[in-house]
C-alpha positions in Angstrom: 77.1 -163.3 -228.2 74.6 -161.2 -226.5 73.7 -162.9 -222.9 70.6 -162.9 -221.5 69.5 -164.0 -217.6 66.6 -165.5 -219.5 65.4 -166.4 -222.9 61.7 -167.3 -223.1 60.5 -169.0 -226.4 57.2 -168.0 -227.5 54.9 -165.2 -226.8 51.7 -166.6 -225.4 50.3 -165.1 -222.6 51.7 -167.4 -220.3 55.5 -166.6 -221.5 54.4 -162.8 -221.3 53.1 -163.6 -217.4 56.7 -165.0 -216.7 59.0 -162.4 -218.8 57.0 -159.6 -217.1 57.6 -161.3 -213.6 61.2 -162.3 -214.1 61.7 -158.5 -215.4 60.3 -157.0 -212.6 63.0 -158.4 -210.5 65.4 -156.6 -212.6 66.4 -159.8 -214.9 67.5 -158.9 -218.3 65.0 -161.0 -220.6 64.5 -161.8 -224.6 60.8 -162.9 -225.5 61.5 -164.4 -229.2 58.0 -165.2 -231.0 57.5 -167.0 -233.9 54.6 -165.3 -235.2 54.2 -161.7 -236.3 51.6 -161.0 -233.5 51.7 -161.6 -229.2 49.2 -164.1 -227.5 49.6 -167.6 -229.1 45.9 -168.8 -228.6 44.9 -165.3 -227.0 45.8 -163.0 -229.9 43.5 -161.3 -231.9 44.3 -160.5 -235.6 42.7 -159.5 -238.9 41.6 -162.6 -239.9 38.5 -161.1 -241.8 39.0 -157.8 -243.3 39.0 -154.5 -241.2 38.1 -156.9 -238.2 40.0 -157.8 -235.2 39.2 -161.2 -234.3 39.9 -163.4 -231.3 42.0 -166.3 -233.1 41.1 -168.9 -230.7 40.4 -168.1 -227.3 37.3 -165.8 -226.7 37.2 -165.6 -222.9 39.6 -164.4 -220.3 37.5 -165.0 -216.8 39.8 -167.5 -215.3 42.8 -164.8 -215.6 43.2 -163.5 -211.9 42.8 -159.8 -210.9 45.7 -160.0 -208.4 47.9 -160.9 -211.1 46.8 -158.0 -213.2 46.8 -155.2 -210.6 50.6 -156.9 -209.4 52.0 -156.5 -212.9 50.0 -153.1 -213.4 47.7 -154.1 -216.5 45.4 -151.3 -216.2 47.7 -148.7 -216.5 49.2 -150.5 -220.0 45.5 -150.1 -221.5 43.7 -153.2 -220.1 39.9 -153.2 -219.6 37.3 -155.5 -218.5 34.1 -156.4 -219.8 31.4 -158.4 -218.0 27.8 -158.3 -219.8 25.2 -158.8 -218.1 24.4 -161.8 -219.7 26.6 -165.0 -218.9 25.4 -167.6 -221.5 22.1 -168.3 -223.4 21.4 -171.9 -224.5 19.5 -172.2 -227.7 16.7 -174.9 -226.7 15.4 -174.6 -230.3 12.1 -174.1 -231.5 13.3 -169.7 -231.3 13.5 -170.9 -227.2 16.4 -169.9 -225.0 17.4 -170.1 -221.8 19.6 -167.4 -220.2 21.8 -167.3 -217.3 22.8 -163.8 -215.9 24.8 -162.2 -213.8 21.7 -160.9 -211.8 20.9 -163.6 -209.6 17.1 -162.4 -209.4 17.2 -162.4 -213.0 18.4 -165.7 -213.7 16.4 -167.3 -211.0 13.4 -165.8 -212.5 14.5 -167.6 -216.1 15.2 -171.0 -214.9 12.0 -171.0 -213.3 10.0 -170.4 -216.7 11.4 -174.2 -217.6 11.7 -175.6 -213.8 10.3 -174.0 -210.7 12.3 -176.8 -208.7 15.3 -175.7 -210.6 15.0 -172.0 -210.0 14.7 -172.8 -206.4 17.6 -174.9 -206.2 19.8 -173.0 -208.1 21.2 -170.3 -205.5 22.2 -173.0 -203.6 24.3 -174.6 -206.8 26.0 -171.2 -207.2 26.5 -171.3 -203.5 28.0 -174.5 -204.1 30.3 -174.6 -206.9 31.8 -171.1 -205.8 33.0 -173.2 -202.4 34.5 -175.8 -204.6 35.8 -173.2 -206.7 37.2 -171.5 -203.5 38.8 -174.8 -202.3 40.6 -175.9 -206.0 41.6 -172.5 -206.5 44.2 -172.7 -203.3 45.5 -176.0 -205.4 46.2 -174.1 -208.3 47.8 -171.3 -206.6 50.6 -173.0 -205.5 53.0 -175.1 -207.5 51.9 -178.9 -207.6 53.5 -181.1 -204.7 56.1 -183.3 -205.5 55.1 -186.8 -203.6 58.6 -188.8 -205.3 60.7 -186.3 -203.3 59.3 -184.7 -200.6 61.9 -183.1 -198.8 61.8 -181.1 -195.5 61.5 -177.8 -197.2 59.3 -178.8 -199.6 56.7 -180.3 -196.5 57.0 -176.7 -195.3 55.7 -175.6 -198.7 53.1 -177.8 -198.7 52.2 -176.7 -195.4 50.9 -173.5 -196.5 48.1 -174.5 -198.6 46.5 -177.3 -197.0 46.2 -174.7 -194.0 44.4 -172.3 -196.1 42.2 -175.2 -197.4 41.9 -176.4 -193.9 40.3 -172.8 -193.6 37.6 -173.4 -196.1 35.9 -176.1 -194.4 36.9 -180.1 -194.0 33.8 -180.8 -195.3 34.2 -178.7 -198.4 37.6 -180.5 -198.7 35.9 -183.9 -198.7 33.1 -182.7 -200.7 35.5 -181.7 -203.7 37.5 -185.0 -203.6 34.1 -186.7 -204.2 32.9 -184.9 -206.6 36.0 -184.2 -208.7 36.1 -187.7 -210.3 32.4 -188.0 -210.7 31.1 -187.4 -214.8 29.4 -183.9 -215.4 26.4 -186.1 -215.9 26.0 -187.6 -212.3 26.7 -184.2 -210.6 24.2 -182.0 -212.4 21.5 -184.9 -212.4 22.1 -184.7 -208.4 20.7 -181.4 -208.9 18.4 -180.4 -211.5 15.7 -181.7 -213.4 15.7 -179.8 -216.5 17.8 -181.3 -219.6 18.0 -177.5 -221.0 19.6 -176.3 -217.7 22.0 -179.7 -217.5 23.1 -179.5 -221.0 24.0 -175.5 -220.4 25.8 -176.3 -217.4 27.6 -179.7 -218.6 29.1 -177.9 -221.6 31.6 -176.2 -219.3 33.3 -180.1 -218.9 33.7 -180.6 -222.6 36.6 -177.4 -222.9 39.9 -178.8 -222.3 38.7 -182.8 -223.0 37.3 -185.0 -226.2 34.8 -186.6 -224.0 31.6 -186.1 -223.3 29.3 -185.4 -220.2 29.5 -188.7 -219.2 33.0 -189.7 -218.9 34.4 -189.6 -215.7 36.2 -186.4 -214.3 33.7 -183.9 -216.2 32.6 -182.4 -212.8 36.5 -181.5 -212.0 36.3 -179.4 -215.3 32.9 -177.8 -214.3 35.0 -176.7 -211.3 38.2 -175.7 -212.6 36.4 -173.3 -215.2 34.7 -171.8 -212.1 37.9 -170.8 -210.1 38.3 -167.4 -211.7 36.2 -164.7 -210.9 32.4 -165.0 -209.2 30.8 -167.8 -211.4 27.4 -167.0 -210.9 26.2 -170.8 -211.0 28.1 -171.3 -214.6 31.8 -170.6 -215.5 34.3 -167.6 -214.4 33.4 -165.1 -217.7 35.3 -161.5 -218.4 36.2 -160.4 -221.7 38.5 -157.8 -222.9 37.7 -154.6 -224.7 39.9 -154.1 -227.8 39.9 -158.1 -228.3 41.8 -161.2 -226.1 44.8 -160.2 -227.6 44.9 -156.4 -225.7 45.4 -158.7 -222.8 48.6 -159.8 -224.2 49.8 -156.2 -225.6 49.0 -155.2 -222.1 51.7 -157.9 -220.4 54.2 -157.1 -223.2 53.9 -153.7 -222.3 54.3 -154.4 -218.5 57.2 -156.6 -219.4 58.9 -153.7 -221.6 58.4 -151.2 -219.0 60.6 -153.1 -216.5 63.8 -153.6 -219.4 61.9 -157.1 -221.1 63.1 -157.3 -224.7 60.5 -158.9 -227.3 61.1 -159.7 -230.5 58.2 -161.4 -233.3 59.1 -163.2 -236.3 62.2 -164.7 -234.5 61.2 -168.3 -234.4 63.6 -170.7 -232.3 64.6 -173.9 -234.3 66.6 -175.3 -231.4 67.4 -175.1 -228.1 71.1 -175.2 -227.5 72.3 -177.9 -224.9 75.8 -178.3 -223.6 76.6 -181.0 -221.4 73.0 -181.5 -220.0 72.6 -177.7 -219.8 70.8 -175.4 -221.7 72.8 -172.5 -222.7 70.8 -170.4 -225.4 68.9 -171.1 -228.3 69.5 -170.7 -232.3 67.3 -169.1 -234.5 65.6 -170.5 -238.0 68.5 -168.5 -240.0 71.3 -169.5 -238.1 71.8 -166.6 -235.4 72.6 -167.5 -231.9 71.2 -166.3 -228.4 73.2 -167.5 -225.0 71.3 -167.3 -221.9 71.8 -168.4 -218.1 68.0 -169.9 -218.4 65.7 -170.8 -221.6 62.0 -170.6 -220.4 59.9 -172.5 -223.5 56.2 -171.3 -223.5 55.4 -174.1 -226.1 53.9 -177.0 -225.1 55.9 -180.1 -223.5 55.8 -182.4 -226.4 56.9 -179.4 -229.0 59.8 -178.4 -226.2 61.4 -181.8 -225.9 60.9 -183.4 -229.1 61.5 -180.5 -231.2 63.4 -177.8 -229.7 65.6 -180.1 -227.8 66.0 -183.3 -229.3 64.5 -186.5 -228.0 68.5 -188.1 -227.7 69.2 -185.7 -225.2 66.1 -186.9 -222.7 66.4 -190.5 -221.9 63.9 -193.5 -222.9 61.7 -192.8 -219.6 61.7 -189.2 -220.2 60.6 -189.5 -223.9 58.0 -191.9 -222.8 56.4 -189.8 -221.0 56.5 -187.1 -223.2 55.1 -189.3 -225.8 52.2 -190.2 -223.8 50.9 -187.1 -223.3 47.5 -186.7 -224.3 47.7 -184.0 -226.8 44.2 -184.1 -228.7 42.4 -181.3 -230.3 39.1 -181.6 -230.9 37.8 -177.7 -231.4 37.6 -175.9 -234.7 36.6 -171.9 -234.4 34.7 -170.5 -237.3 34.3 -167.1 -237.7 31.7 -164.9 -239.3 31.3 -161.3 -240.6 27.3 -160.3 -239.9 25.5 -157.7 -241.4 23.0 -157.5 -238.1 22.2 -159.8 -235.6 19.6 -162.7 -235.8 16.1 -162.4 -235.3 16.2 -163.8 -231.5 14.0 -161.9 -228.9 16.2 -159.4 -226.7 19.2 -160.5 -229.2 21.3 -157.4 -228.1 21.2 -158.4 -224.0 21.4 -162.3 -224.7 23.8 -162.8 -226.9 26.5 -160.7 -225.2 27.9 -163.9 -223.3 28.4 -167.3 -224.5 25.6 -168.6 -226.8 25.9 -172.3 -226.9 24.3 -175.2 -228.8 23.8 -177.7 -225.6 19.9 -178.6 -225.4 20.3 -181.7 -223.4 23.4 -183.6 -221.9 22.6 -186.7 -224.4 23.1 -184.1 -227.8 26.5 -183.7 -225.9 27.3 -186.8 -226.1 26.6 -187.5 -229.5 28.6 -184.7 -230.4 31.4 -186.7 -228.3 30.8 -190.1 -229.9 31.4 -189.4 -233.2 34.6 -187.4 -232.4 36.3 -190.5 -230.4 35.9 -192.3 -233.7 37.8 -189.7 -235.7 34.3 -188.0 -237.0 33.6 -184.2 -237.1 30.2 -184.2 -235.0 27.2 -184.1 -237.6 25.6 -182.3 -234.7 28.1 -180.7 -233.1 27.9 -178.3 -229.9 28.9 -174.7 -230.3 29.6 -172.1 -228.4 29.7 -168.5 -229.7 30.3 -165.0 -228.3 29.8 -162.1 -230.2 32.1 -159.4 -229.0 30.7 -156.5 -231.5 27.9 -156.0 -228.7 30.3 -154.7 -226.2 33.1 -153.4 -227.8 31.8 -152.4 -231.9 35.4 -150.8 -232.5 36.0 -154.9 -233.6 34.2 -154.7 -236.8 33.4 -152.0 -239.3 30.0 -149.6 -238.8 26.8 -151.8 -238.9 29.0 -155.2 -238.9 29.1 -157.6 -236.2 31.5 -160.4 -235.8 30.2 -164.0 -234.2 33.3 -166.4 -233.1 31.8 -169.9 -232.7 33.9 -173.1 -231.0 32.8 -176.2 -232.8 33.0 -179.2 -230.6 34.1 -182.0 -231.5 36.4 -181.8 -234.4 39.1 -184.1 -234.0 43.1 -183.6 -235.3 43.2 -186.8 -235.7 40.5 -188.3 -239.0 40.1 -191.3 -239.5 38.8 -190.5 -242.9 40.0 -187.6 -245.2 42.4 -184.8 -244.1 41.8 -180.9 -243.0 44.1 -180.1 -245.7 41.1 -181.0 -248.2 38.7 -178.9 -249.1 35.7 -181.4 -249.1 36.5 -181.9 -245.1 36.6 -178.3 -244.6 33.7 -177.5 -246.3 31.6 -180.4 -244.6 32.1 -179.5 -241.2 31.2 -175.7 -242.5 27.9 -176.9 -243.8 27.3 -178.7 -240.4 27.9 -176.0 -238.4 25.8 -173.7 -240.5 22.7 -175.9 -240.6 23.2 -176.4 -236.7 23.2 -173.0 -236.1 20.3 -172.5 -238.8 18.2 -174.8 -236.9 19.0 -173.3 -233.5 18.9 -169.8 -234.7 17.1 -169.2 -237.5 17.5 -166.2 -239.3 21.7 -166.3 -238.5 22.6 -167.6 -241.9 20.7 -164.8 -243.9 23.1 -162.5 -241.9 26.5 -163.5 -242.9 28.9 -161.6 -244.9 31.9 -163.7 -244.9 33.6 -166.0 -243.0 36.8 -167.9 -241.8 37.0 -171.4 -240.7 40.2 -172.4 -238.5 40.6 -176.2 -237.9 42.8 -177.9 -235.6 45.3 -178.3 -238.1 45.0 -174.5 -238.5 45.4 -173.9 -234.9 48.5 -176.4 -234.7 50.4 -174.5 -237.9 49.7 -171.2 -237.2 49.1 -170.2 -232.9 51.8 -173.7 -232.9 49.4 -175.8 -230.6 50.9 -179.2 -231.0 47.6 -181.7 -232.3 45.5 -178.5 -232.1 45.1 -178.9 -228.3 44.6 -175.4 -227.0 45.1 -176.3 -223.5 48.7 -177.9 -224.6 47.5 -181.2 -223.2 43.9 -182.7 -222.0 42.8 -181.6 -218.8 41.9 -185.0 -217.6 42.8 -185.8 -213.6 45.4 -188.0 -215.1 47.1 -185.0 -216.3 46.8 -182.5 -213.5 48.4 -181.5 -210.4 52.1 -183.3 -210.3 51.1 -185.3 -213.4 51.3 -182.3 -215.1 53.3 -182.6 -218.0 54.6 -185.8 -216.6 55.0 -187.6 -213.4 58.4 -186.8 -211.9 58.6 -182.9 -213.7 56.0 -180.8 -212.6 57.7 -178.0 -211.1 58.8 -176.6 -214.7 62.0 -177.6 -214.5 63.4 -180.2 -217.1 65.9 -182.7 -217.3 67.8 -180.4 -219.3 69.5 -178.0 -216.6 68.9 -174.6 -217.2 65.6 -175.3 -219.1 62.2 -174.5 -218.0 58.5 -175.0 -218.9 56.0 -172.2 -218.3 53.0 -172.5 -221.0 49.6 -174.4 -220.3 51.0 -177.8 -220.4 52.2 -176.8 -216.9 50.0 -176.9 -213.3 47.7 -175.9 -213.1 46.5 -175.9 -216.8 45.3 -174.0 -219.6 42.5 -171.4 -220.4 43.7 -167.8 -220.0 44.8 -167.9 -216.5 48.6 -166.6 -216.5 48.7 -169.6 -213.7 51.3 -171.4 -215.3 53.4 -168.3 -216.2 53.5 -167.3 -212.6 54.0 -170.2 -210.7 57.0 -170.8 -213.1 58.4 -167.6 -212.5 58.4 -168.0 -209.0 60.5 -171.6 -209.6 62.5 -170.1 -211.1 63.8 -167.1 -209.0 63.3 -169.5 -205.8 65.8 -171.6 -207.4 68.2 -168.4 -208.1 67.9 -167.5 -204.6 68.7 -171.4 -203.4 71.6 -171.6 -205.7 73.2 -168.2 -204.3 72.4 -169.1 -200.6 74.6 -172.2 -201.4 76.8 -170.6 -202.8 77.6 -168.1 -200.1 77.8 -171.1 -197.6 80.6 -172.8 -199.8 
């Protein structure tokens, strides 16, 4: 068999980051992707005729500019788009509240709803930016290993602690105070207007099945502001050509350094010999040898399907089985023959368009999912990418991609395989959209609904969970994916994880892929050093 230094299972964006960084170090790398398209949840495909549609992920605002520069992604066709509107919240009655990248314009906009909130918003934006900067320090480094803190680990931990300390002790204490709070409590401390609080609180729903009153929502608000300048909302940026263009640029960077990438190649199992990963076996029987196997799949799929529970032991099996994979997001893609009749629609709809009129509205939407029901009045998060990239749809048409929350993977009644269940979700989402954006329904030419089950069967997101595991404080830092194995290594020697189920977490961040590559390279150097001593 041809042997590689590393075989990477899956072609998601984190897996491609790992492959590119290892290839830069002259590793012989092979990436194996089951589907015909790269990117996983961050892929773009023709799922509506003549359209390039972002399948699941829409926004790459958390992807760090430094990583893009290190890999030379602009030289491989990556082009960022940052429209003037960050987000528009539809408040009903044809009214809307827009947050702009221009702070003065945002202040004037908020003042139409609350002068007090307009006066406080610049301080909020600074506060969010500062807390996100401190959290970024923790996210930029591998999670600590408190159960096994060797002298070398203590030295490695000192660097991020010093960086965080330079940002201010009071700020660090404030982050520790605020992070466990419900999003609602945090926003109630700052603002009076429900429309503004609903808009900002909607960020806490991403990566969780809970509403804004649940503990830990404030952490997710801060987490989603750790990319580029959040401007008081969340870090947001789009990619010309669709988000799949980011994955394509990552693949091109990996190939430029010698990595091989195969699509239509499904890994059936990871080969393990005497507790050590030795390669992979593909559907069809082909076996590929590798010194290291790196999985971009979620932890449960990796351990239970690809490795097999009998190889892990009861303690690891219990912990992996307890990982909360609870997808509650469906995606509705619409092809439109024009924009809805919203004043200044071309500007206001260029960022995120939200149905999140009040915190109570968001709470009720989450309550339905808590009991295994699709939300009767869901929270909607819509982007219209053709406003800044018309090439994504035929001339004269627009694409609208809508994330529907909450639509639970585990339904108490009905099944996602039933047309009646899918039709009910579609009808509910369109009804809400028509209430808050009158005339939108009349513009629809074609549509495609992606359910949580579709997200499991197509991009391979177990439980339909786009984050490879819920983004609660109990599943972050040294507890992600499971306590005792948060450093990308696994109980199987030579097997590593690099997907969103690892630290620092989900979203289009590239963070797990980057940190996993660093740990793998560091392990090789340590092994070479020990070998030299012997």
